[in-house]
C-alpha positions in Angstrom: 290.7 180.7 41.2 289.3 177.6 39.6 289.6 174.2 41.8 292.1 171.9 40.9 290.8 168.9 39.0 291.4 165.4 40.7 293.8 163.5 38.7 292.5 160.0 37.2 294.5 157.1 39.0 297.0 155.6 36.5 295.4 152.0 36.7 292.2 153.7 35.6 293.2 154.9 32.4 292.8 152.8 29.2 296.2 151.8 27.7 294.5 153.1 24.3 292.4 156.4 24.7 288.9 156.4 23.3 286.7 159.1 22.8 284.5 158.0 26.0 287.5 157.2 28.1 289.8 159.6 29.9 293.0 160.4 28.2 296.8 161.2 29.6 296.9 164.8 30.2 299.3 166.7 28.0 300.8 168.4 31.3 300.3 168.3 34.7 301.8 169.8 38.3 302.5 167.8 40.8 300.4 168.7 44.0 302.9 167.2 46.7 306.5 166.5 46.5 307.6 163.1 44.9 310.2 160.7 45.0 311.3 157.4 44.3 314.7 155.1 44.0 314.9 153.1 41.1 315.9 149.3 40.8 319.9 150.4 40.1 319.6 152.6 43.1 319.3 155.8 41.6 316.9 158.2 43.2 314.4 160.4 41.4 312.8 163.2 43.0 310.3 166.4 42.0 309.4 169.4 44.1 305.7 170.1 44.4 304.3 172.7 41.6 307.0 171.5 39.3 305.2 171.1 36.0 305.8 168.2 33.9 305.1 167.8 30.0 307.7 165.3 28.9 305.0 162.3 28.0 307.9 159.7 29.4 308.2 161.5 32.7 304.6 162.1 33.0 303.8 158.3 32.4 306.1 157.1 35.2 304.7 159.7 37.5 301.1 158.7 36.9 302.1 155.1 37.0 303.7 155.3 40.5 300.4 157.2 41.7 302.0 160.8 41.8 299.3 163.4 42.9 298.8 165.6 39.7 296.7 168.6 38.8 296.1 168.6 35.2 296.6 171.3 33.0 295.2 170.9 29.4 
């Protein structure tokens, strides 16, 4: 089995991808459980192994530093 690639921290990803820079993945799997409470008090949580393929959800997880394994 191949070893998972280390995820690129969100703050290292460029706002606009270029041919020589890393881009956000199309899908990723959470390596660890992740949860947070937003400003309105709503709880958001994902379990380890959950596959994220929605771009907006993936952007939130990446921007918050969730541990992800890129799947593309």
